[in-house]
N, C-alpha and C positions, 0 to 999 in steps of 0.2 A: 525668763532668762534672756540676757542680752546676746545678740548674735555678733560675733567678732567680724572684723573686716576680712580676715582670711576666709572665714566660712562663707561670707557673702560672695567673695570673689570666686570661691569654688563653685557655688551654685550658678553664678553668672556665666562662668566658663562652660559648665554643663549645658546651660540653656543655649548659649551661642553655638556650641558644637552640634547640638540636636537640631537647631534651626538650619544650620548650614548644610548638614548632611541629610536632612529630612528623615531623621530617625527618632525613636522615642527617647525622651529625656532620661527615663529610668535605665535604659540601656547604657547611656553615657555614665550615669552615676555608678552602675554596676561595674563598668570597666574601670572607673577610678578606684572603686573599692578593691578590685582584683589587683590593681597596681600597688595600692597601699599594702595589701597583704603580702605581695612579693617583696616589697622593700622592708617590711617588718620582719619577714623570715630571714633576710640577709643580716639583720641586726640581732634578733633573738634566737637565731638558730634555724637552719634550713629544715631540720627534722621536725620542728614544732608545727603543730596544727593551729594556725592563726587565722582568725576571721575578723574582717573589717566591715563595719556597717556605717553608712553615711545617711544621716537623717535628711530626707528629701525636702523638709520644710526649713530646718534651721541650719543645715550644713554641718552639724556636729559629727565628728568622727569618733567612733568607739572601737577600740582594739581589744580583742579577747583571745586568750590561748585556750583551746578546747582540750580537756584531758579525759580520756576514756576510763570509765570505772571498771577495774579488773580485780580479781581476787588477790593477786600479788603482782606488784608493779615491777617490770624489768627495765623500763625506760621512763624516768620521771618527767621527761620533757613532753611526753605524749600520753602517759598513763598516770592513774592515781589509785591507790589501794582502796578497797571498799570501806574500810574503817575510817580512813581520813575523809573520804567522800561524804560519809554519813555525818561527820562532824559539821560539814557545811550544809548538807541537805539530808535531813533524816529519811526522806523518801527515796534516796538514791539506791539504784540496784545495778547489777552487772550489765554492762553494755551501754549504760547512760553516759552522757558527757557533762562534765562540770566546766563552766566558763570561768576562767581565771582572768580578771581584768588586767590590762597592761597600761602603763603610763603613756601619754602622748609622746611622739617622737619627732625629731627634726630630721628632714631629709638631707642627706649629704649629696654632693654633686653626682656621684655614681648612682646612688639610689634613685635620685630624681630622674636621671637619664633612663634608667631601667624602667621606672614607673611610666615615663612618657612613652617608651616603646610598647609597653603593655596596653596603654590606653589607645594609642594609634592603631595597634593591631586589632583590638576588640571593636573599635569604632569602624575600621575598614571592613571587618567581617559582618558587622550589623548593616553597613551600607550595602554590601554585596547581597545579603539576604533580602534587604528591602527592594533592591533593584530586581532581583529574580522574581520575588513575589508580585511585583508590579507588572513586569513585562510577560511573565508566563501566561497571564490571563489575556494577553493581547495577541496571542498567536492567531493568525487568520485575519488580522486587521491591516489597514493601510496606515502608515505612520509617517509623520513629517519630521524632517531634521535638516541639519546644516552640515555640509561637507567640512570635516575637521582636518583631514589629511588623506593623501593617496599614497599607499605603500605597495609597490610592485604590482600595480594594476588593481589592487583591492582598495575600496573606498571606506574609510572610517567616518561614520556619521554621528554627529553630536545630536542626541535625542533629548537634551535638556537634563534629565535625571539619569542618564546612562549613555553608553556608546553602542552603536550597532555597526555591523560590518556587511558591506555588499561585496562578495567575492567576485573576482574577475569573470567567472563563468555565469554569474547571476546578473551581470550588467548587459544592457542592450548593446549589441555590436556597434562600433564606431561612435559610441557615446562618450564624450569627454567631460569629466567632472573636475572642477577646480575648487580651491579653498574658498569657503564662504558661500558656495552655491546652495540654493534651497533644493531639496530632493524629497520625493515621495517614493516609498517602497513598501513592499508586502512583508510582514513578519511571518516567516515560515517555520522558525524554530528558535527556542530559547533553552540553553543548556547551562547547568550549574557546573563550572569547571574550577580547577585549583586557583587560577588567576582571576577568578570572578565570573559572573554570569556573562555568557556569550550570546548576543542577540544577532541572529542571522537574518539578513534582509535580502529581498530579491526584487528585481524589476523584470525578470523573464518568466516568472512563475505564472502558469495559466490563471490562477486565482487572482493575481494582481489585476488582470483585465476584467475578471468578474466583478471585483470590488469597485473598479473605476466605473463600470456600467451601472452598478448599484447606486453609486453616488450621483450619476448623471441622469438616470432614468427613474423617476418617481414610481412608475408602475412596477419596476423590479423591486424597489425598496419595500413597496406595499405588498408584494407577493402576488400581484395580478399576473405578472409575466415572470416565467422561470427560465433561468439559463440552465439548459440540460447538459451541455458539454462544450468544451473549449479545446482548440488545438492551435498552438502558436509556433511560428518560426520567428523568434524575437527579432524585431527591427526590420523585418521584411513583410511578412504576411500572417494573417490569422483567420481562423474560421470560428464562429460562435453560433451554436444552435439554441433557438429560443422557442418557447411555446406560451400561449396565453390561456389563462383559466377563465377568461371572459371572451365569449365569441364575438362581442362587439368591438373588441380592441385588436388591431393588427399588431402582432408582436414585433415584426420586422420594422414596420413604420414607426412604432413607438421608440425603438432603439435608435433608429436613424435620426428622428427628430425633424422639426421644420427646417427645410433647406439643409439638412444634414448637420444641424448644430450640435446634437447630442453625440453622435458618433465622432464628429470632428474634434470635440473636446478630448475624447479618449485617444484618438489618433495623435493629437498634439502632444499629449503626455507620453506617448509611446514612440516619440521621435519619427512620426510619419509612417508607422506600421499600417499597411493596408488591411482592412477588416471586412471579411465577407460575413454578413448576418443571414443566417439560414433558418427557415422554419423547421422545427423538429417534428418527426413523425415516428409513431411506434411501429410502423411498417418498415422493416429494414430496407426493402427495395426502394421505396419512396425516399427514405432518408438518405440513402447513398446517392440517388439521382440528384437530390437537392444539394448534397455536400459537394458534388463535383461541379457545381456552377462555377463559372459561366458556360462550361462545356455542355453540349446537348448529348443525350443518351438515347440510343436506339432500342436497346434491350438489356435486361439484366437476368442473370441466372444465379440463384442462391444455393449454397451448400451449407445448410445450417449446422450440421455436425462438425464441420471443419471451420465454421465461422468465416467462410470465404465466399466472395461474390465476384462473378465475372460480369464485366460491363462491356457492352459492344457500342462503339461510337462510329459515326461516319468517318471516312478516311480523312477528310479535311479537318475534323475536330480532334484528332489524336493528340497533336502537340498541345492544344489548349487544355485537354483533359489531364494530360500528364503534368503540364506546367514546366517552368524552367527548373532544370535539375530534379525533376520529379516532385516539385514542391506541392502542386495542387493535389495530386493523388495521395501523397504522403499525409498531408493535413486532413484530407477527407477520411483516410483510413484511421488516423488518430481520433478524429471527431466521432466516427461511427462505431469504432471498435471492431470493424470487419476488415479482413484482408481483401484488397481490391485488385483484381487482375483486369487490365484494360487491353482490349484488342479492337482492331478495326473490323468493319463488316467483311472486308475481303479476307482477313486472317481467320475470322470465324468460319467463313464459307470453306476455306481451304482445310481447316481443322475438322469440320464436320464431314467433308469429303474423305479425308484420311481415315477418320473413325468408321465411316460407312464402308470403305474398302477393307479395313481390318476385320470388321464383323462379317462382311461377305466372305472373305477368305477363310475365316474361322468356321463358318457354317459349311462351306464347300469341303474343307478338309475333314471336319468332324462327322458330317452327315453323308459324305460322298454324294453330293448333289452338284448339278451344274451351276454356272455363274448366275443364270437368271433366277433360279430358286433362291440362291444365297442372297441376291440383291433384294428380292421380294421380302424375305424374312427380316433383313436388316432395315429395310424401309418401313416395316410395320412396327419398329421399335424394339424388337428383340435384341438384347445385348449379349446374352450368354447362352451356352448350350443347356445349362441348368433350367433356364426359363422355359425352353421348349420341352424339356423332359417332364416337367411337373405342372405345366399350365393346363387349364381345361381344354379339352379337344375342340370345343366350340370356337375358341379364340384363334385356333389355327385353321379350322375348316371354313370359318367365315371370311377368310382372305379370298379376294377375287382370284378365280382360276384354280382354287384348291377345293377338294371335296373331302368327305369324311375318311375315305380310304387313304388319301394322301396325308391327311393329318395324322392318322394312326401310324403310317409308315415313318413319317418324320419323327414322331415322338418315340417310336421303337428304336430308330437309329440313334436318337439322342441318348436314350437310356443305355443302349449298348456301348456307346462311346464312353459314357461316364463310368460304366462298369469296368471297361478295359483300363481306363485311366486310374480307377480306384485300385485295381489289381496290380498295376505297375507301381503305383505309389506304395501299396502294401508290401510288395517285395523290397522296395527301396528302404522303407522304414524298418523292416526286419534286418536288412543289411546294416543299418545304422545302430541296431540294438535297442530300439524303442519297444518298451514292454507292451504286451497284448492288453494288459489291464487298462491302459489309457483309452482303449476302444470303448469301454463301458460308460464313459462319460458322454452324456447326451450332447449331440451337436458336433462331436469330434469326428473328423474325417481322416483318411489316410494321408491326404495332402497336408493337413495340419500337423499330423504326427511326424511327417518328414521334416517340416519346418522346425518343429521342436527338436527333433533328433539332430539336425544340422547345427542347432544352437547348444547342444549338450544336455538337453532336457529329455530324459529317457524313461523315468519312472513316475508313478503317481505322486510320490513324495517330492520329486523335483518340480512337477507341475503345481503341486499344492503351495510351493514357496513362491510362485509367481504373483505379480500384481496385475491388475487390469491394464495398466500403462504398458507393461511388458508385452502384452498381447496385441492391443489395438493402437498403441502409440500414444503420444501426448504432444501438447503444443506449449510453447513458451513465448510470451509476449515481451519484447524489449525494444525500447525507443520507437514505439508505435508500429513495430513490425512483428509479425508472428512467425516463429520458426517451428515447423512441424517435424517431429521425430517419428519414424516408422516403428511399428511393432511387429512381432512375429506373425500375427494374423492380419496385418494391414491389407494384404492382397486378397484376402477372403472376405466374404460378406458377413462379418461378425460385428455386432454392436457391442458397446461397452457393457450393457446389462447382460447380454448373453455371455460375454467373457467372464464377468463376475460370477454368474451362475455356474459356469464350468469349473471355476476355481473352487467355489464352495463344495461342489460335488467331489472334487479331488481331495479336499481337506476332510470331508466326511469319510471317504474311502480310506484315507491314510490314518484316520483315528485322531486327527488333531482337534476336531470338534465333534459334538454329538447333536442329534436331532433336538434334544432338550435345550442345548445352548442356543440353537437357531430359534426355537419357539420363544425362549425367554427374551432374546434380542428383539424379535418381532413385536412381542407384547410391550416391551419398553418403548420401541419406536411409536407404536400406536398410542400409548399413553402420552408420550411427548407431543404427538400431533393433536391429540384431544385437548391438552393443556393450552397449546398455541391457539387452537380454535376458540376455546373459552375466553382467552385473553383478548383475542381479536373482537369477539362479540362485546366484551365489556368496554373496550376502547370505542367501538362503534356506538 
């Protein structure tokens, strides 16, 4: 069968559009078929069910009206009675469709315009799908492009087969982009939106620096050196922590390169951003000391529960450790994940003296002893009356100048003080209306009950509705800084595990859960841990 010029032209157009838009030829042909169907409905009736097929080899167009086989037809433009259908196809049954061939049609101006709109729309949708599928797998990569235009500080980048956007807050400060400039950026998100896929690029993302080092340092690309964490103040300064899996390779030296060639290549791309390359350590104290370079550190004190670390530096090193506008300590905190408090040796000495005086006065008032005895107890490391009340007598009697009788007397006075305090608090909690039943919970003291009562928690049911965060507080980390929120028991020596156990006891007493529920939950946890262990052994 000979192929007409019109059919050849149709196939050539489909091929040209497919190549230009980088989409499948079959998608273009399907769009053309949809356009022909729409034009045919405008001629043969919009209610008609018309199907158009285009032969992908010959370009032949075949039009058919589909009629549904029904028992009795109400609309002959879309339905055909079963009797008539069996005249055409003896095997026809209810619910089948009979194809009624239609003659070829010539497109009028309006029909052609409508068909063109359908084709353009379908091709545009296919192009958007292709762009999304292509770029969604490139999230986390560095991509090259050309500046197409700048709109209100946002840079539109031509990526060849799509457009990306670098928003103003993702640009390095004081960096000017003009039309035609070559640009490298990090793909951090690709979203499918109504106007097409949106490709979001960044030059300030920490991973942009990681990828640049991966490109410049072969040892990182090969996995010999790992980048453990990154903190950036874009355009100004950055810190990067590295570790080597090969003891013979210095991770810092490898990243710096001969005469600084490797790090300078990254610095050049980041518009002169200064980069501190720091050896990573799994010891938090060592890691924080390294992260605060170039400042020297005299002493560190860790508080692992609060993820806070106190750093003591010589007086002359304070400004260097903090950095301009707090930049050095802020980046070190982001890099390590710890809140860092910096103080000078003089400030630490003054604070220690203040704490010593406070403890001395506490012991003098609570135990009714003179200043010298209070100072001795404070200097031995005792921080609270509870410690003196329940510590072994040997620890008190072994202090120089103390004997066993003195130790017994001190401990007796400590316990009497605590008993008086407990009685006072018990009267206060009764005045607040806190139920006696709360006392049955292990670890609950009158002081804790007063704290609960002041917050409106007065019954076992009230306490059962609490969460551990309500009791011991919680922390929220934002913009590299951790904000700590106090709980009802924050001033008491109560751990999160102890708080959770107290809440479980309250829920048991309130009848919210049963011992069987706890046993089943524990069994499920143990089974899960066993499965994780088996999986780990298989991986090993």
